N, C-alpha and C positions, 0 to 999 in steps of 0.2 A: 325889507322882503318884495322879492318883482311880485307883481301883480298876476302875471301869466308865467308859465315855462313850459321850453318843448324841447322835449322828450324824447320824438319818435324821428330823429337825423336818419336815422334806417330805410324808412321810407322814401323819405325827401329832403332838403338842406337849404335853409336861406341860399338866395342869389348870392354871392360873394359881388363885393363893392370892383373888384378888379372884374369880372365877368360884366358885370354891370356895365364898365368902362367901354369895355372894350364891343359890348351889342350897342349903346350908343353911337359908338363912331363906326359901326357899321352899315347900322339905321341911314349916316348919309349919306352911304354910297349909290349908285345908281347901275352900276353896271353890272352884268351877267358874268357869273366867274368862268365861263366855258367859250365867252365872247373874246377877240385877239386885239380890239383897241384898248385904249388908255383906262377907261372906266371898268374893264372887263379885264384889266389887267388888276387894278385896284381889290378888288373884290376876289378876284385869285388868290393875290399875295394874302389873304387875311386868312381865306384858307389852308393854302401849303404852311403861313407860321404856325396853326394852330395844329395842324395835320403832323409835324417836324416836335412839339412839343409833344402830343400824346407818343409819339414813337419814340424820344428820348426816356419821356417817364416811365416806359414800357417795356426798352431797351434792345426796339424792333426799330427796323427801315422806312421812313414815310414813307415811302412808295406800298408800302405793306399797310398802310391805315388806309381803313375805308368805314368812311361817315356812315351815319343809318339814320333816322328816324328815330332810336330809340336801343336801348339795351334789349329789349324784346325780338325787334327787327334784327340787331345782331345777332340776337341767339339763332331766330331762324333759319339767316343768312346762315350762319357756322354749319348747321344740323344738317348738311346734304348729302346723300350718298357719292355724291362725285365729288365729294374731299379726299385727296390722298395724296402721297409724299410724290416724289417724282418719280420715281424707282415703282410705286404699289399700284392696287389695283382698288377700285371704287369700293366702299364701304359696302359689305350686306346687312348689315345690323345697326342699332346703336344699343350699346351697353350705358346707363344713366347713375348715380347716385341716388338712392332711392329720399335725397333730403332735395334735389334740386327745387333750383325757382320752377313753378307752375309754365313758363314761358320751355322750358327745356322738358319737364314734365311732358309739356304736349309733341314734344319730338320731331319737332320741326317735317322736315320732308321725309323721313323715315315713314312706311307704312307702319300701324301701331304694331301687327303682329311682330315684327322684327325691331321690338324694345326687349331690353332687359332691365330689369335693376337689381342694382349692388348692393349688397345691406353695409348695412354701418354701427358702429356698437353704440355701447348705454351710453358712452361718451359723445357718441354722437358725430363719432369721423366714421370714412370709408374704411371698411373692413378689405385690407388689400390680397390676404388668401384669398376671400371670396371672386374678388377682381380678377385674380391671375388663374381662380378655378372658371372660370364663365368665360374666359376668353378664349381658353384650353378646348374651348369645345363650340365649333361650328367655323362660320366663314370669316375673313377679314370683317374687323370694325372700327368705327370709331367711338370713342369714350368720350363721355361728360363728365367731369367733376370740377366742379363750382371750388373756389379758391378759398373761401369763408362764408359759413351759412348765414345767410340775414336774420335767423331767426334765432337760435342760439350764438352765433357768432365765432362758432367752432373752426379755426383753421385746420385744412383739408393737406393731406399727405401729398403733395401736386406731382413734387419730384421724383418722389418713390413711385407714384402710379403712373408718371411719363416712362419710368426705366420698363417696367412691367407690359405697360400697353407696345411700348417700342421692340418690345423682343417678340413680343406674340405678332408684328408686323401691322399696329393699330395706328389710329390718331387719335392725338387726345386736344381736347376741346376744355377750355375752362372758363369759366361763367365768374369774370375777378369782380363783377361789377359792386359788390361790397367789400370788397378787399382794396380796392385800387383806390389811393391816394391817404390807406387809412394805415396800411402797410407797405415794405421795400415789395416789390413784383419786377423781377426782370423775366422778360420772357424765355430768354438764354438760359439761365443760370438754373432754370427749374425747367426745362424743357418742353414747355409748352407747345402744341401747334397751331392752334389757334386760340384767341383770348376776346374776351368781348366786355368791354364800358360803358360808362352812360357818363351823361354830363352833370345829370340833377342830382346823384350821390357826393357828388364830390363842391359843391359851389356853384356849379355851371345850371346854365336853363333845363326844364326841361323840354323833352321832345329833342334830343338829341345822344346817341351812344357812337358807338364806333364799334369795329372787328380788326382785330388785328395778328395779323397774318407772319406766321415764322417764313425767316427765307427760305426758299424753295419749295413753296408747297404750292402746289397747283391743282386746279378743279373744283376749284368755288364757281360752283352755276350761281346768277343772279337771282335773285326773287323778284327782281323790277328791270325790264328791257325797257330800251329806249334808246335814247341819244349817249348812252357810253359813257356817262359822267362817271368819275369814281375808276378810273381804268377798267372798265365794263363790268365792276362789279355790283352797282348799284346805278342804275338810272333815275333820271328829274334832276331839277338844278337845284346846288347843294342852297341849304337853308346856312346863307353868309353870316348874320348874326347870333343862329344859334351855337354853329362853329365857331365864331371868334371866342361868344364868351366859355365855351369849352376850354378851347385851349388855354384862355385866363387863368380860368377856374382849376386847372392842370399844374400851371405854372404857381400858383402862391399853396394848392395843398405840396407839392415839391419841396417847396422853399422850406413848407413850416409842417413837415411831416416827422423828423427824429422827436422836436420840442413836442409837439401836439400829442405825440405817440405817450410819450411819456405822463406825458399831465392829464390826458383822458383816462389813461388804467388807472392814474391813483385816487380821480375821482368818480371811475367804476368801482374801484376797492371801497372807497368810503361808503356810496352807495349800496354795495351789497349785505356791508357789514351791519350796515344799519336795518335791512330788509330781515338780516338772518337771527335779528333781536326776536323777531314772531315764532312760537314755536312751530316747527312744521315747516317750516319754509322751505324751499328746494330751486336749489340758483342749476337749472340745466346747464350741461356742460362743464361745471365749474372746473373739474380735472382735466378737460382736454385745453390746449393752448386756440385763445380765442381773441378778437378782434379787442384790442382795449378800451375801446368806446360801447361794449354793449353786454344787454345784462334780460337774460329770458328767467321770470321768476313765477315760480304758486307758492301756495297753500291749502293745502287739503279744503276742499269745502267754495273755494273760491270759486266762481265764475266768469269770465276774461270780459263777458259785454258786460256785466255789473259794476267792474272794474275799470274801464274804459269808460264807463258813464263818472265814473264816482271820482275817478282820475280828472274826470273836465269837467267839470260841476267846481271842484278845488281848485279850478284856474292850470291844470297840469296834463299836457298832451303827451299820453303813451297810445302803443298801441297793444293788440294781441298779437301780434306776427307780421306777417307778409302783408302790405298795403294795399296789395295788386288783385283781390279778391271783390272788385266792385262796392268796397266797403261793406263786407259781410263779417259779420263773428262767428269762426269756425272752428273745429278743434286743426291744429296742430299735424299733418302728413309728416312733417318733421319728428315730433317728439312721440310720435307714433310708429315710425320706424326707428326710434333707440330703443323702443320696447315697453312705454311706460302707458300706462291705463288710459282710458276715455276721464276717467274722473279729473287725472291729472291734466290731460291735454287740454280739457274744455276750460282750467281754467288758467292757462297760460300769459302772463303780459311779459313786454319787451321793453325795456326803456333803454332808448339810445343816444349816446352824449354828443355834440360836434362843438367846434373850433369856440362857440361864445357862451358852452354853458360852464356856471361859474360856482365856486362855493356856496354861494348862496344859495342856488338851486338844487342842488344836492341835498342841503338842510330843509329846505322848503318843502321839497316830493318828502320827505321823511316825516316833517309834522305830518304830513297830509297821512300820508300812512299809519300812522302812529293813531292819525283822531279816527280813520278811515275802516282802519282794517278791521276790526271785528263785524263791523257794520257788515261791509264790506262779504264778510266770509258766507254769515248768515242770512241777508236778505237776498232779497227778488230786486227785479230792476224797477219795478212798478212801488215797490216800498223807498226805496232807495231815491226815485224822482220826488213822492209824495213829498219827503223828508225835506229835498232840496227846496 
């Protein structure tokens, strides 16, 4: 059995060997990718190869891929009132699903008073009837709906939402950071206007993301102004090693997408079957289509902070949901939006799998849960820490 098991892949992934090799090669280059000499052209080639890889994996044109420092920055860049179709008007308001990541919930460059939340169903899926109703009242809107929820794994009806949004004259932004590299995603098939992705969710380095624009979209005002890099969308010298690593990770993830999807789903299902053996266990969003690697569960009486500590001391890394709240364990706004009571939301634990997760890892986790489960449900953090 393994000494430690990592089941927090939705928070971040290990660096793929392909990404590491690409970054090490890039570190050997001395040129600025904006320079016209040979050294600069070498660096530029790596950036453009990575841009083509991201574009190819998402069905976009390379010229419409804008590299950023993170998925959060990419979301902030996308959420701009000036984002609009060539024949449209600037957005006057932002509609966002009530289960979005915190970086979208912040609203980007929209004033807080122009933000409106779209309801979700009890299975964690966007309510399209509510979306249509809210689009019908008010001026032109930018709508933000994630492709897959980072906590529950629930897949969102992006294509159907896009049709509703476009019929109303709006623009659709899709945060695909958790979905990209795990399920097929094509910007054209889904009719998304803007898509955000991140390197470290697919085996690339931390600190690199991208905003992908549909062909014909105009009006993305830059957050950073300066030298005109990234076709004027994002100033600042490009992070060449990080971008090269991103491109390599994209290629590796795309090559294994089909087989890894089936393998992860099989392991996830085995994990959930073991968890559900605990009386009262709940798998959130179990009735919705989900990412193949994600399971969010609880048992009445469980406290997330206790569970995370207990699993960690048993040699297993899990989380209580999103890892983007400065390490704080707090009730899930996603589960609250789905209608669950605070008694359940405060106990939700997320287990997420990746390409190196094994059958042995799943068995190790289930054995730990069988030993810890009853203790975790009734004991406080202090009691648990004293025991270990």
